[in-house]
N, C-alpha and C positions, 0 to 999 in steps of 0.2 A: 220136678213136681211129684214124681213117684217117691223119690227119696224123702220128701218132706212128709208125704202121707205115712210112709214106713216109720219115719222118725217120730211122728206124733203117736202113732200106735205103740211103738216101743216105750216112749217116754211115759204114756199113760200107765203101762204095765210097770214101769220102773218107780213110778209114784207110789204104787202099792208097796213095793219093796222099801221105799224110803220111809214110809209111815211105820215100818216095823224096825227102823234103824233107831237105836238109842245110843247114849254115850258109850255103853259097854260094846256094842257092836259096830260103832262108828267106822273104825278102820276097815272093817270087812266090807263096808259099803262105799269106800273111797272109790272103787272101780266104777260104781254106778254114777257118782258124781262126775268122774272124768268123762264118762260116756255122755252124760247130759250136757256138759260144757262143750264138748266137741260137736255135739248134735246141734246145739243152739248156734254155735259159730258157723256151722255148715249151712244153716238156713238163712243166715243174714246175707 
């Protein structure tokens, strides 16, 4: 439960980062996507 709360707060901050990701900087944002995917899998 604690991890889910932490995950949600981190994801919300990462969403802000993702909004600044465009095609040019996409590959620098892949680590964010990887974290989001693992985070979502962990909450399932």
